[in-house]
N, C-alpha and C positions, 0 to 999 in steps of 0.2 A: 824717629820721633814724629808723632802725629801733629798736624796743624791744630791749633786750638780754636774751636768754633765757640766763641763766647756766647753768641745768641743761642746756640743749641743748649749750652749749659744753663743759661738763664731760664729758658723755657722749662727745662727738665727740673730745675731747682724750684721754680715757681709751682709746677705741677705737684711736686713733693710736698711743698708747704700746705698745699690744699688738703693733704692727707694727715697733717700733724694732729696729734692728740695733745692739746694744750688747754685743758679745761681750768687750770689753776692760775697759770700765768697769763693766759690769753695772748701769748707771744708765739705764734706759729713760725716754725723755721723749716726751710727745705734746703737741701744741699745736692748738688751734682758734682760728681767727680769724674775726670777723665783718666781712664787707665792708659797705661803705655801702649796697649794693643788697640786703642781707639774706642774702646767701649766706654759708655757712660753708665755710671751707677748712681742711684739716688738713695736719699734718706730724709726722714723727718724726724722732729723731736717727738718723744713719747713720754709723757709726764706720768707721775705716780703720786698717789695721795701721801706716800711717805716721804716725797721729795727727794730723797737720797737715792731712790730707785729710778729716777728720771734718766733717760738716756738722750743725748743730743743728737741732732741731725747728722753732724759730721761723722760721729762715731758709728752711727747706724749705716751710713753710705760706705764707709770703709769696711765695716763688717760684711755688708752685702757683697762688696767686691772680693774680699778675701774668701767668703764661701765659694764664690765663683772661680776661684783660683788665681786671682790677680793679687800682685804684691808690689807693683811699682806703678806710680801715678805721676801725671803731668800737671794737673791743674785741679783747682777746686773752686766752686762758686756757692756762696751762701745767699739765699733769698730771705727777706723778711719784709712783710708789709708795714714797714716803719719808715718815718721820714729820715731818720738818722741811720746811716749805713752801719751794719753790724758785723764786726769781724768774729772769728771763732773765740770761744771762751778759753780759759787756761788749760783745762784738762784736754780739750780737743786739740789745742795747739800741740800738746805733747804727743798725742796719738797721731796726729798729722806728721809730726817729725820722725816718727818710726818708719813711714812709708814714703815720704817726699824728700827731695833734694833741698838743700837750703835756699837755692835760687828758684824754687818752684813758685809760680804765681798763684796766690790765694786772693780771690775777689769776693766782693760783697755787692749786691744789687737790691733794688726795692721796686715797689709798685709804681714809682714815679719815673722809672727808666734810668735812674742814676746808677753809677758803678764806680767803685773804688777798688784799687788793687794794691797788694803788698807782696813782698817775697816772704817765704816761710822764715828766712833769717831776720827780716824786719819785725815779724810778729813774735818770734821766740829766739832772740840772740843767744848764742852759747847753749843751744838745746842739749839735753841729755839724751844721747842716742845710743844705738847699739855699738857704735865704735868705742865709747867708753867702756863698755863691758869686754869687748874683744881685746883691747889694750891693757886691761887691769891685771895686776899681779895679785894672785889669790894669797891671802894671809892665813897662815896656819894658826888657829886659835888654841893650840894645846898648852 
């Protein structure tokens, strides 16, 4: 397990937020994730005029890591230039639960240098994860 360098994650997430495409919400978000192998991957939110086509920074960062062959992660940092610290949204929490352990640290920071942390379990208790599918009994619908 790699030691978590929160300062490096904050810097990477802030840099990613600077690339956000947020013309509709004016709410740029950057995320940095720490893969099990020590690599840091980043993502930013990319909005769309149809709104439903918008993709959050968390999902973009995870997708970038998956493309690079990573499937296990240790930590996630969200950066927003907002006074109120912002945790991941609901759909992002579900995607995070696919790749992180329940006790994984998820943190949020802002331009004021403030930081707050939660575990994934705190953000999404009783998450629906691949373990439910593996343990399920398939029902024959004949």
